[in-house]
PDB file of N, CA, C and O in Angstrom:
ATOM      1  N   UNK A   1     133.656  57.009  52.225  1.00  0.00           N
ATOM      2  CA  UNK A   1     134.460  57.850  51.187  1.00  0.00           C
ATOM      3  C   UNK A   1     135.780  56.433  50.799  1.00  0.00           C
ATOM      4  O   UNK A   1     136.194  55.452  51.417  1.00  0.00           O
ATOM      5  N   UNK A   2     135.994  56.921  49.746  1.00  0.00           N
ATOM      6  CA  UNK A   2     136.742  56.364  48.951  1.00  0.00           C
ATOM      7  C   UNK A   2     138.241  56.158  49.945  1.00  0.00           C
ATOM      8  O   UNK A   2     138.601  56.730  50.974  1.00  0.00           O
ATOM      9  N   UNK A   3     138.916  55.028  49.071  1.00  0.00           N
ATOM     10  CA  UNK A   3     141.013  55.221  50.905  1.00  0.00           C
ATOM     11  C   UNK A   3     141.261  54.862  49.202  1.00  0.00           C
ATOM     12  O   UNK A   3     140.878  54.096  48.319  1.00  0.00           O
ATOM     13  N   UNK A   4     142.667  56.598  49.584  1.00  0.00           N
ATOM     14  CA  UNK A   4     144.040  56.458  48.442  1.00  0.00           C
ATOM     15  C   UNK A   4     145.387  56.210  48.878  1.00  0.00           C
ATOM     16  O   UNK A   4     145.888  56.751  49.865  1.00  0.00           O
ATOM     17  N   UNK A   5     145.966  55.387  48.131  1.00  0.00           N
ATOM     18  CA  UNK A   5     147.311  55.163  49.037  1.00  0.00           C
ATOM     19  C   UNK A   5     148.539  55.731  47.942  1.00  0.00           C
ATOM     20  O   UNK A   5     148.396  55.649  46.723  1.00  0.00           O
ATOM     21  N   UNK A   6     149.486  56.185  48.452  1.00  0.00           N
ATOM     22  CA  UNK A   6     150.092  56.878  48.132  1.00  0.00           C
ATOM     23  C   UNK A   6     151.406  56.893  47.913  1.00  0.00           C
ATOM     24  O   UNK A   6     152.119  57.858  48.190  1.00  0.00           O
ATOM     25  N   UNK A   7     151.782  55.902  47.437  1.00  0.00           N
ATOM     26  CA  UNK A   7     153.372  54.867  47.436  1.00  0.00           C
ATOM     27  C   UNK A   7     154.496  56.073  46.731  1.00  0.00           C
ATOM     28  O   UNK A   7     154.054  56.947  45.986  1.00  0.00           O
ATOM     29  N   UNK A   8     155.924  55.988  47.063  1.00  0.00           N
ATOM     30  CA  UNK A   8     157.014  56.602  46.317  1.00  0.00           C
ATOM     31  C   UNK A   8     157.896  55.387  45.938  1.00  0.00           C
ATOM     32  O   UNK A   8     158.223  54.354  46.522  1.00  0.00           O
ATOM     33  N   UNK A   9     158.185  56.012  44.542  1.00  0.00           N
ATOM     34  CA  UNK A   9     159.421  55.077  44.371  1.00  0.00           C
ATOM     35  C   UNK A   9     160.436  56.253  43.705  1.00  0.00           C
ATOM     36  O   UNK A   9     160.187  57.307  43.119  1.00  0.00           O
ATOM     37  N   UNK A  10     161.802  55.524  44.102  1.00  0.00           N
ATOM     38  CA  UNK A  10     162.731  56.507  44.125  1.00  0.00           C
ATOM     39  C   UNK A  10     164.158  55.305  43.714  1.00  0.00           C
ATOM     40  O   UNK A  10     165.139  55.865  43.225  1.00  0.00           O
ATOM     41  N   UNK A  11     164.226  54.320  43.832  1.00  0.00           N
ATOM     42  CA  UNK A  11     164.962  53.355  43.496  1.00  0.00           C
ATOM     43  C   UNK A  11     164.664  52.680  44.686  1.00  0.00           C
ATOM     44  O   UNK A  11     165.294  51.648  44.918  1.00  0.00           O
ATOM     45  N   UNK A  12     163.889  53.037  45.420  1.00  0.00           N
ATOM     46  CA  UNK A  12     163.370  51.959  46.992  1.00  0.00           C
ATOM     47  C   UNK A  12     161.845  52.332  46.292  1.00  0.00           C
ATOM     48  O   UNK A  12     161.500  52.903  45.258  1.00  0.00           O
ATOM     49  N   UNK A  13     161.029  51.595  47.604  1.00  0.00           N
ATOM     50  CA  UNK A  13     159.631  51.856  47.039  1.00  0.00           C
ATOM     51  C   UNK A  13     159.230  52.230  48.441  1.00  0.00           C
ATOM     52  O   UNK A  13     159.178  51.145  49.021  1.00  0.00           O
ATOM     53  N   UNK A  14     158.997  52.937  49.081  1.00  0.00           N
ATOM     54  CA  UNK A  14     158.068  53.646  50.475  1.00  0.00           C
ATOM     55  C   UNK A  14     156.184  52.847  49.676  1.00  0.00           C
ATOM     56  O   UNK A  14     155.473  53.197  48.734  1.00  0.00           O
ATOM     57  N   UNK A  15     156.106  51.900  50.541  1.00  0.00           N
ATOM     58  CA  UNK A  15     154.623  52.072  50.579  1.00  0.00           C
ATOM     59  C   UNK A  15     153.176  52.355  51.494  1.00  0.00           C
ATOM     60  O   UNK A  15     152.887  51.713  52.504  1.00  0.00           O
ATOM     61  N   UNK A  16     152.334  53.472  50.895  1.00  0.00           N
ATOM     62  CA  UNK A  16     151.801  54.034  51.710  1.00  0.00           C
ATOM     63  C   UNK A  16     150.401  52.799  52.130  1.00  0.00           C
ATOM     64  O   UNK A  16     149.383  52.606  51.466  1.00  0.00           O
ATOM     65  N   UNK A  17     150.818  52.115  53.451  1.00  0.00           N
ATOM     66  CA  UNK A  17     149.891  50.368  54.034  1.00  0.00           C
ATOM     67  C   UNK A  17     148.120  51.260  54.078  1.00  0.00           C
ATOM     68  O   UNK A  17     147.065  50.956  53.521  1.00  0.00           O
ATOM     69  N   UNK A  18     148.497  52.459  55.040  1.00  0.00           N
ATOM     70  CA  UNK A  18     147.647  53.406  55.943  1.00  0.00           C
ATOM     71  C   UNK A  18     146.436  53.542  54.447  1.00  0.00           C
ATOM     72  O   UNK A  18     145.467  52.829  54.185  1.00  0.00           O
ATOM     73  N   UNK A  19     147.098  54.964  53.563  1.00  0.00           N
ATOM     74  CA  UNK A  19     146.415  55.377  53.155  1.00  0.00           C
ATOM     75  C   UNK A  19     145.868  56.311  53.685  1.00  0.00           C
ATOM     76  O   UNK A  19     146.196  56.455  54.863  1.00  0.00           O
ATOM     77  N   UNK A  20     144.486  57.688  52.936  1.00  0.00           N
ATOM     78  CA  UNK A  20     144.283  58.413  53.075  1.00  0.00           C
ATOM     79  C   UNK A  20     142.129  58.417  52.674  1.00  0.00           C
ATOM     80  O   UNK A  20     141.695  58.544  51.530  1.00  0.00           O
ATOM     81  N   UNK A  21     141.623  58.324  53.367  1.00  0.00           N
ATOM     82  CA  UNK A  21     140.047  58.598  53.151  1.00  0.00           C
ATOM     83  C   UNK A  21     139.677  59.841  52.138  1.00  0.00           C
ATOM     84  O   UNK A  21     139.732  60.867  52.817  1.00  0.00           O
ATOM     85  N   UNK A  22     139.378  60.102  50.996  1.00  0.00           N
ATOM     86  CA  UNK A  22     138.903  61.211  50.355  1.00  0.00           C
ATOM     87  C   UNK A  22     138.137  60.940  50.100  1.00  0.00           C
ATOM     88  O   UNK A  22     137.802  59.755  50.104  1.00  0.00           O
ATOM     89  N   UNK A  23     137.022  62.424  49.525  1.00  0.00           N
ATOM     90  CA  UNK A  23     136.213  62.611  49.016  1.00  0.00           C
ATOM     91  C   UNK A  23     136.224  62.741  47.149  1.00  0.00           C
ATOM     92  O   UNK A  23     135.637  63.464  46.344  1.00  0.00           O
ATOM     93  N   UNK A  24     137.105  61.755  47.058  1.00  0.00           N
ATOM     94  CA  UNK A  24     137.381  61.848  45.029  1.00  0.00           C
ATOM     95  C   UNK A  24     138.633  61.804  45.043  1.00  0.00           C
ATOM     96  O   UNK A  24     139.479  61.738  45.935  1.00  0.00           O
ATOM     97  N   UNK A  25     138.666  61.879  43.176  1.00  0.00           N
ATOM     98  CA  UNK A  25     140.564  61.131  42.637  1.00  0.00           C
ATOM     99  C   UNK A  25     140.822  63.049  42.727  1.00  0.00           C
ATOM    100  O   UNK A  25     141.968  63.478  42.865  1.00  0.00           O
ATOM    101  N   UNK A  26     139.779  63.888  42.641  1.00  0.00           N
ATOM    102  CA  UNK A  26     140.946  65.048  42.268  1.00  0.00           C
ATOM    103  C   UNK A  26     141.190  65.936  43.820  1.00  0.00           C
ATOM    104  O   UNK A  26     141.992  66.848  44.021  1.00  0.00           O
ATOM    105  N   UNK A  27     140.400  65.437  44.606  1.00  0.00           N
ATOM    106  CA  UNK A  27     141.008  65.585  45.807  1.00  0.00           C
ATOM    107  C   UNK A  27     142.301  64.628  45.443  1.00  0.00           C
ATOM    108  O   UNK A  27     143.205  65.100  44.753  1.00  0.00           O
ATOM    109  N   UNK A  28     142.359  63.386  45.883  1.00  0.00           N
ATOM    110  CA  UNK A  28     143.621  62.515  46.010  1.00  0.00           C
ATOM    111  C   UNK A  28     144.493  63.058  44.771  1.00  0.00           C
ATOM    112  O   UNK A  28     145.582  62.504  44.620  1.00  0.00           O
ATOM    113  N   UNK A  29     144.126  64.120  43.830  1.00  0.00           N
ATOM    114  CA  UNK A  29     145.361  64.435  42.750  1.00  0.00           C
ATOM    115  C   UNK A  29     146.163  65.628  43.513  1.00  0.00           C
ATOM    116  O   UNK A  29     147.381  65.743  43.648  1.00  0.00           O
ATOM    117  N   UNK A  30     145.240  66.382  43.919  1.00  0.00           N
ATOM    118  CA  UNK A  30     145.877  67.279  44.862  1.00  0.00           C
ATOM    119  C   UNK A  30     146.856  67.170  46.143  1.00  0.00           C
ATOM    120  O   UNK A  30     147.779  67.962  46.334  1.00  0.00           O
ATOM    121  N   UNK A  31     146.435  65.724  47.287  1.00  0.00           N
ATOM    122  CA  UNK A  31     147.406  65.367  48.031  1.00  0.00           C
ATOM    123  C   UNK A  31     148.799  65.165  47.514  1.00  0.00           C
ATOM    124  O   UNK A  31     149.951  65.397  47.880  1.00  0.00           O
ATOM    125  N   UNK A  32     148.052  64.524  46.300  1.00  0.00           N
ATOM    126  CA  UNK A  32     149.719  63.399  45.916  1.00  0.00           C
ATOM    127  C   UNK A  32     150.458  64.907  45.182  1.00  0.00           C
ATOM    128  O   UNK A  32     151.674  64.932  44.993  1.00  0.00           O
ATOM    129  N   UNK A  33     149.887  65.684  44.945  1.00  0.00           N
ATOM    130  CA  UNK A  33     151.071  66.715  44.368  1.00  0.00           C
ATOM    131  C   UNK A  33     151.883  67.581  45.862  1.00  0.00           C
ATOM    132  O   UNK A  33     152.948  68.148  46.107  1.00  0.00           O
ATOM    133  N   UNK A  34     150.689  67.256  46.525  1.00  0.00           N
ATOM    134  CA  UNK A  34     151.689  68.604  48.205  1.00  0.00           C
ATOM    135  C   UNK A  34     152.500  67.409  48.635  1.00  0.00           C
ATOM    136  O   UNK A  34     153.709  67.640  48.618  1.00  0.00           O
ATOM    137  N   UNK A  35     151.993  65.581  49.209  1.00  0.00           N
ATOM    138  CA  UNK A  35     152.638  64.867  49.534  1.00  0.00           C
ATOM    139  C   UNK A  35     154.443  64.907  48.401  1.00  0.00           C
ATOM    140  O   UNK A  35     155.500  65.017  49.021  1.00  0.00           O
ATOM    141  N   UNK A  36     154.451  64.834  47.331  1.00  0.00           N
ATOM    142  CA  UNK A  36     155.203  64.877  46.255  1.00  0.00           C
ATOM    143  C   UNK A  36     156.467  65.809  46.913  1.00  0.00           C
ATOM    144  O   UNK A  36     157.596  65.576  47.345  1.00  0.00           O
ATOM    145  N   UNK A  37     155.825  66.696  46.777  1.00  0.00           N
ATOM    146  CA  UNK A  37     156.854  68.452  47.240  1.00  0.00           C
ATOM    147  C   UNK A  37     157.380  67.702  48.570  1.00  0.00           C
ATOM    148  O   UNK A  37     158.463  67.117  48.593  1.00  0.00           O
ATOM    149  N   UNK A  38     156.704  67.762  49.422  1.00  0.00           N
ATOM    150  CA  UNK A  38     157.341  67.644  50.925  1.00  0.00           C
ATOM    151  C   UNK A  38     158.239  66.233  50.915  1.00  0.00           C
ATOM    152  O   UNK A  38     159.068  65.976  51.789  1.00  0.00           O
ATOM    153  N   UNK A  39     157.971  65.460  49.910  1.00  0.00           N
ATOM    154  CA  UNK A  39     159.090  64.101  50.104  1.00  0.00           C
ATOM    155  C   UNK A  39     160.148  64.921  49.341  1.00  0.00           C
ATOM    156  O   UNK A  39     161.234  64.982  49.917  1.00  0.00           O
ATOM    157  N   UNK A  40     160.031  65.694  47.924  1.00  0.00           N
ATOM    158  CA  UNK A  40     161.312  66.263  47.297  1.00  0.00           C
ATOM    159  C   UNK A  40     162.322  67.566  48.273  1.00  0.00           C
ATOM    160  O   UNK A  40     163.510  67.887  48.258  1.00  0.00           O
ATOM    161  N   UNK A  41     161.187  68.005  49.001  1.00  0.00           N
ATOM    162  CA  UNK A  41     161.929  68.920  50.001  1.00  0.00           C
ATOM    163  C   UNK A  41     163.018  68.576  50.715  1.00  0.00           C
ATOM    164  O   UNK A  41     163.845  69.373  51.159  1.00  0.00           O
ATOM    165  N   UNK A  42     163.032  67.584  50.818  1.00  0.00           N
ATOM    166  CA  UNK A  42     164.151  66.333  51.850  1.00  0.00           C
ATOM    167  C   UNK A  42     165.060  65.542  51.060  1.00  0.00           C
ATOM    168  O   UNK A  42     165.765  64.783  51.725  1.00  0.00           O
ATOM    169  N   UNK A  43     165.171  65.530  50.221  1.00  0.00           N
ATOM    170  CA  UNK A  43     165.556  64.763  49.010  1.00  0.00           C
ATOM    171  C   UNK A  43     167.231  65.617  48.956  1.00  0.00           C
ATOM    172  O   UNK A  43     167.103  66.837  49.061  1.00  0.00           O
ATOM    173  N   UNK A  44     168.385  65.242  48.844  1.00  0.00           N
ATOM    174  CA  UNK A  44     170.046  66.103  48.781  1.00  0.00           C
ATOM    175  C   UNK A  44     169.883  66.349  47.873  1.00  0.00           C
ATOM    176  O   UNK A  44     169.457  67.427  47.456  1.00  0.00           O
ATOM    177  N   UNK A  45     170.303  65.012  47.035  1.00  0.00           N
ATOM    178  CA  UNK A  45     170.064  64.134  45.476  1.00  0.00           C
ATOM    179  C   UNK A  45     168.808  64.488  44.209  1.00  0.00           C
ATOM    180  O   UNK A  45     168.555  63.471  43.564  1.00  0.00           O
ATOM    181  N   UNK A  46     168.109  65.568  43.817  1.00  0.00           N
ATOM    182  CA  UNK A  46     167.240  65.560  43.937  1.00  0.00           C
ATOM    183  C   UNK A  46     167.753  65.736  42.084  1.00  0.00           C
ATOM    184  O   UNK A  46     167.140  65.108  41.221  1.00  0.00           O
ATOM    185  N   UNK A  47     168.770  66.541  41.783  1.00  0.00           N
ATOM    186  CA  UNK A  47     169.412  67.277  40.892  1.00  0.00           C
ATOM    187  C   UNK A  47     170.655  66.651  39.782  1.00  0.00           C
ATOM    188  O   UNK A  47     171.175  67.107  38.764  1.00  0.00           O
ATOM    189  N   UNK A  48     170.839  65.153  40.697  1.00  0.00           N
ATOM    190  CA  UNK A  48     171.192  64.154  40.187  1.00  0.00           C
ATOM    191  C   UNK A  48     171.027  63.588  38.818  1.00  0.00           C
ATOM    192  O   UNK A  48     171.833  62.877  38.219  1.00  0.00           O
ATOM    193  N   UNK A  49     169.983  63.965  38.455  1.00  0.00           N
ATOM    194  CA  UNK A  49     168.896  62.794  37.403  1.00  0.00           C
ATOM    195  C   UNK A  49     168.069  61.785  37.852  1.00  0.00           C
ATOM    196  O   UNK A  49     167.140  61.374  37.156  1.00  0.00           O
ATOM    197  N   UNK A  50     168.350  61.287  39.093  1.00  0.00           N
ATOM    198  CA  UNK A  50     167.078  60.619  39.540  1.00  0.00           C
ATOM    199  C   UNK A  50     165.858  60.344  38.750  1.00  0.00           C
ATOM    200  O   UNK A  50     165.077  61.268  38.526  1.00  0.00           O
ATOM    201  N   UNK A  51     165.664  59.321  38.373  1.00  0.00           N
ATOM    202  CA  UNK A  51     163.439  59.380  38.556  1.00  0.00           C
ATOM    203  C   UNK A  51     163.271  59.217  39.748  1.00  0.00           C
ATOM    204  O   UNK A  51     163.962  58.512  40.483  1.00  0.00           O
ATOM    205  N   UNK A  52     161.893  60.160  40.179  1.00  0.00           N
ATOM    206  CA  UNK A  52     161.028  59.476  40.903  1.00  0.00           C
ATOM    207  C   UNK A  52     159.609  59.498  40.993  1.00  0.00           C
ATOM    208  O   UNK A  52     159.099  60.615  40.911  1.00  0.00           O
ATOM    209  N   UNK A  53     158.978  58.682  41.119  1.00  0.00           N
ATOM    210  CA  UNK A  53     157.200  58.195  40.696  1.00  0.00           C
ATOM    211  C   UNK A  53     156.736  58.169  41.896  1.00  0.00           C
ATOM    212  O   UNK A  53     157.270  57.686  42.894  1.00  0.00           O
ATOM    213  N   UNK A  54     155.578  58.773  41.785  1.00  0.00           N
ATOM    214  CA  UNK A  54     154.177  59.090  42.904  1.00  0.00           C
ATOM    215  C   UNK A  54     153.404  58.270  42.251  1.00  0.00           C
ATOM    216  O   UNK A  54     153.193  58.635  41.094  1.00  0.00           O
ATOM    217  N   UNK A  55     152.622  56.746  42.744  1.00  0.00           N
ATOM    218  CA  UNK A  55     152.033  55.664  41.932  1.00  0.00           C
ATOM    219  C   UNK A  55     150.689  55.737  43.297  1.00  0.00           C
ATOM    220  O   UNK A  55     150.828  55.913  44.508  1.00  0.00           O
ATOM    221  N   UNK A  56     149.476  55.527  42.498  1.00  0.00           N
ATOM    222  CA  UNK A  56     148.403  56.479  43.563  1.00  0.00           C
ATOM    223  C   UNK A  56     147.951  55.333  43.047  1.00  0.00           C
ATOM    224  O   UNK A  56     148.277  55.005  41.906  1.00  0.00           O
ATOM    225  N   UNK A  57     146.716  54.166  44.218  1.00  0.00           N
ATOM    226  CA  UNK A  57     146.256  52.997  43.490  1.00  0.00           C
ATOM    227  C   UNK A  57     144.866  53.107  44.878  1.00  0.00           C
ATOM    228  O   UNK A  57     144.891  53.748  45.928  1.00  0.00           O
ATOM    229  N   UNK A  58     143.808  52.232  44.327  1.00  0.00           N
ATOM    230  CA  UNK A  58     142.570  52.645  45.557  1.00  0.00           C
ATOM    231  C   UNK A  58     142.885  51.580  46.370  1.00  0.00           C
ATOM    232  O   UNK A  58     143.894  50.934  46.087  1.00  0.00           O
ATOM    233  N   UNK A  59     142.428  51.366  47.028  1.00  0.00           N
ATOM    234  CA  UNK A  59     141.824  50.574  47.943  1.00  0.00           C
ATOM    235  C   UNK A  59     142.357  49.076  47.810  1.00  0.00           C
ATOM    236  O   UNK A  59     142.951  48.429  48.673  1.00  0.00           O
ATOM    237  N   UNK A  60     142.002  48.682  46.523  1.00  0.00           N
ATOM    238  CA  UNK A  60     142.226  47.015  45.516  1.00  0.00           C
ATOM    239  C   UNK A  60     143.606  47.607  45.183  1.00  0.00           C
ATOM    240  O   UNK A  60     143.646  46.439  45.570  1.00  0.00           O
ATOM    241  N   UNK A  61     145.243  48.415  44.753  1.00  0.00           N
ATOM    242  CA  UNK A  61     145.668  48.196  44.609  1.00  0.00           C
ATOM    243  C   UNK A  61     145.721  48.562  43.297  1.00  0.00           C
ATOM    244  O   UNK A  61     146.838  48.828  42.852  1.00  0.00           O
ATOM    245  N   UNK A  62     144.663  48.647  42.486  1.00  0.00           N
ATOM    246  CA  UNK A  62     144.705  49.433  41.163  1.00  0.00           C
ATOM    247  C   UNK A  62     145.038  50.691  41.205  1.00  0.00           C
ATOM    248  O   UNK A  62     144.495  51.599  41.834  1.00  0.00           O
ATOM    249  N   UNK A  63     146.483  50.737  40.115  1.00  0.00           N
ATOM    250  CA  UNK A  63     146.613  52.546  39.895  1.00  0.00           C
ATOM    251  C   UNK A  63     146.059  53.179  39.367  1.00  0.00           C
ATOM    252  O   UNK A  63     145.838  52.831  38.207  1.00  0.00           O
ATOM    253  N   UNK A  64     145.498  54.440  39.813  1.00  0.00           N
ATOM    254  CA  UNK A  64     144.711  55.435  39.531  1.00  0.00           C
ATOM    255  C   UNK A  64     145.206  56.570  38.516  1.00  0.00           C
ATOM    256  O   UNK A  64     144.662  56.852  37.449  1.00  0.00           O
ATOM    257  N   UNK A  65     146.415  57.198  39.097  1.00  0.00           N
ATOM    258  CA  UNK A  65     148.093  57.838  38.527  1.00  0.00           C
ATOM    259  C   UNK A  65     149.128  58.072  38.621  1.00  0.00           C
ATOM    260  O   UNK A  65     149.325  56.871  38.437  1.00  0.00           O
ATOM    261  N   UNK A  66     150.052  58.446  38.732  1.00  0.00           N
ATOM    262  CA  UNK A  66     150.853  58.156  38.240  1.00  0.00           C
ATOM    263  C   UNK A  66     151.504  59.516  38.174  1.00  0.00           C
ATOM    264  O   UNK A  66     150.958  60.536  37.752  1.00  0.00           O
ATOM    265  N   UNK A  67     152.772  59.412  38.654  1.00  0.00           N
ATOM    266  CA  UNK A  67     153.407  61.424  39.062  1.00  0.00           C
ATOM    267  C   UNK A  67     155.195  61.115  38.955  1.00  0.00           C
ATOM    268  O   UNK A  67     155.993  60.589  39.731  1.00  0.00           O
ATOM    269  N   UNK A  68     155.338  61.818  37.406  1.00  0.00           N
ATOM    270  CA  UNK A  68     156.796  61.631  37.704  1.00  0.00           C
ATOM    271  C   UNK A  68     157.476  62.603  37.573  1.00  0.00           C
ATOM    272  O   UNK A  68     156.989  63.509  36.897  1.00  0.00           O
ATOM    273  N   UNK A  69     158.488  62.746  38.005  1.00  0.00           N
ATOM    274  CA  UNK A  69     159.340  63.522  38.194  1.00  0.00           C
ATOM    275  C   UNK A  69     160.784  63.098  37.941  1.00  0.00           C
ATOM    276  O   UNK A  69     161.259  61.964  37.888  1.00  0.00           O
ATOM    277  N   UNK A  70     161.407  64.373  37.787  1.00  0.00           N
ATOM    278  CA  UNK A  70     163.019  64.008  37.129  1.00  0.00           C
ATOM    279  C   UNK A  70     163.882  64.777  37.697  1.00  0.00           C
ATOM    280  O   UNK A  70     163.009  65.610  37.455  1.00  0.00           O
ATOM    281  N   UNK A  71     164.787  65.395  38.254  1.00  0.00           N
ATOM    282  CA  UNK A  71     166.043  66.821  38.041  1.00  0.00           C
ATOM    283  C   UNK A  71     166.716  66.619  37.633  1.00  0.00           C
ATOM    284  O   UNK A  71     167.265  65.522  37.743  1.00  0.00           O
ATOM    285  N   UNK A  72     167.226  67.828  36.677  1.00  0.00           N
ATOM    286  CA  UNK A  72     168.822  66.883  35.687  1.00  0.00           C
ATOM    287  C   UNK A  72     168.935  68.996  35.154  1.00  0.00           C
ATOM    288  O   UNK A  72     168.237  69.769  34.498  1.00  0.00           O
ATOM    289  N   UNK A  73     170.339  69.085  36.002  1.00  0.00           N
ATOM    290  CA  UNK A  73     171.023  70.303  36.059  1.00  0.00           C
ATOM    291  C   UNK A  73     171.638  70.651  34.227  1.00  0.00           C
ATOM    292  O   UNK A  73     172.589  70.208  33.583  1.00  0.00           O
ATOM    293  N   UNK A  74     170.672  71.520  33.947  1.00  0.00           N
ATOM    294  CA  UNK A  74     171.541  72.052  32.451  1.00  0.00           C
ATOM    295  C   UNK A  74     173.096  71.866  32.649  1.00  0.00           C
ATOM    296  O   UNK A  74     173.459  71.772  33.822  1.00  0.00           O
ATOM    297  N   UNK A  75     174.071  71.799  31.662  1.00  0.00           N
ATOM    298  CA  UNK A  75     175.186  71.778  31.931  1.00  0.00           C
ATOM    299  C   UNK A  75     175.679  72.966  31.724  1.00  0.00           C
ATOM    300  O   UNK A  75     176.880  72.784  31.523  1.00  0.00           O
ATOM    301  N   UNK A  76     175.398  74.288  31.646  1.00  0.00           N
ATOM    302  CA  UNK A  76     175.170  75.709  32.292  1.00  0.00           C
ATOM    303  C   UNK A  76     175.483  75.999  33.508  1.00  0.00           C
ATOM    304  O   UNK A  76     176.301  76.804  33.953  1.00  0.00           O
ATOM    305  N   UNK A  77     174.436  74.945  34.252  1.00  0.00           N
ATOM    306  CA  UNK A  77     174.495  75.495  35.644  1.00  0.00           C
ATOM    307  C   UNK A  77     175.179  75.057  36.828  1.00  0.00           C
ATOM    308  O   UNK A  77     174.942  75.266  38.017  1.00  0.00           O
ATOM    309  N   UNK A  78     176.443  74.140  36.008  1.00  0.00           N
ATOM    310  CA  UNK A  78     177.318  73.599  36.101  1.00  0.00           C
ATOM    311  C   UNK A  78     179.007  73.705  36.678  1.00  0.00           C
ATOM    312  O   UNK A  78     179.974  73.221  37.265  1.00  0.00           O
ATOM    313  N   UNK A  79     178.220  75.031  35.761  1.00  0.00           N
ATOM    314  CA  UNK A  79     179.648  76.018  35.832  1.00  0.00           C
ATOM    315  C   UNK A  79     179.718  76.446  37.273  1.00  0.00           C
ATOM    316  O   UNK A  79     178.651  76.629  37.859  1.00  0.00           O
ATOM    317  N   UNK A  80     181.065  76.659  38.027  1.00  0.00           N
ATOM    318  CA  UNK A  80     181.213  77.375  38.889  1.00  0.00           C
ATOM    319  C   UNK A  80     181.433  78.770  38.823  1.00  0.00           C
ATOM    320  O   UNK A  80     182.118  79.289  37.941  1.00  0.00           O
ATOM    321  N   UNK A  81     180.847  79.417  39.769  1.00  0.00           N
ATOM    322  CA  UNK A  81     180.775  80.814  38.997  1.00  0.00           C
ATOM    323  C   UNK A  81     181.888  81.393  40.302  1.00  0.00           C
ATOM    324  O   UNK A  81     182.183  81.039  41.444  1.00  0.00           O
ATOM    325  N   UNK A  82     182.291  82.559  39.281  1.00  0.00           N
ATOM    326  CA  UNK A  82     183.616  82.926  40.469  1.00  0.00           C
ATOM    327  C   UNK A  82     182.745  83.413  41.337  1.00  0.00           C
ATOM    328  O   UNK A  82     181.650  82.849  41.331  1.00  0.00           O
ATOM    329  N   UNK A  83     182.911  84.409  42.188  1.00  0.00           N
ATOM    330  CA  UNK A  83     182.712  85.074  43.622  1.00  0.00           C
ATOM    331  C   UNK A  83     182.897  85.963  43.354  1.00  0.00           C
ATOM    332  O   UNK A  83     184.060  86.215  43.040  1.00  0.00           O
ATOM    333  N   UNK A  84     181.860  87.056  43.295  1.00  0.00           N
ATOM    334  CA  UNK A  84     181.294  89.089  42.760  1.00  0.00           C
ATOM    335  C   UNK A  84     182.054  89.620  44.077  1.00  0.00           C
ATOM    336  O   UNK A  84     181.561  89.242  45.139  1.00  0.00           O
ATOM    337  N   UNK A  85     183.098  90.379  44.140  1.00  0.00           N
ATOM    338  CA  UNK A  85     182.252  91.394  45.045  1.00  0.00           C
ATOM    339  C   UNK A  85     183.592  91.221  45.850  1.00  0.00           C
ATOM    340  O   UNK A  85     183.755  91.819  46.913  1.00  0.00           O
TER     341      UNK A  85
END
């Protein structure tokens, strides 16, 4: 079974040394989405406009695909709403 490595770049790099054995590329894509979602849930400043990237490589270091994310608040969302009630 092929081994896939899921590296996160967010200004620093978190390298996945161990990787995961998965049956195919489609399985690696599903795992990447889940892992990136879990990682982003733990971030306090995701909405600051800072770019995030997950790079998925094979066992030889060849990049197979990238997931790029950035969260940016629209100007209207930055307005503090008055307390109603």
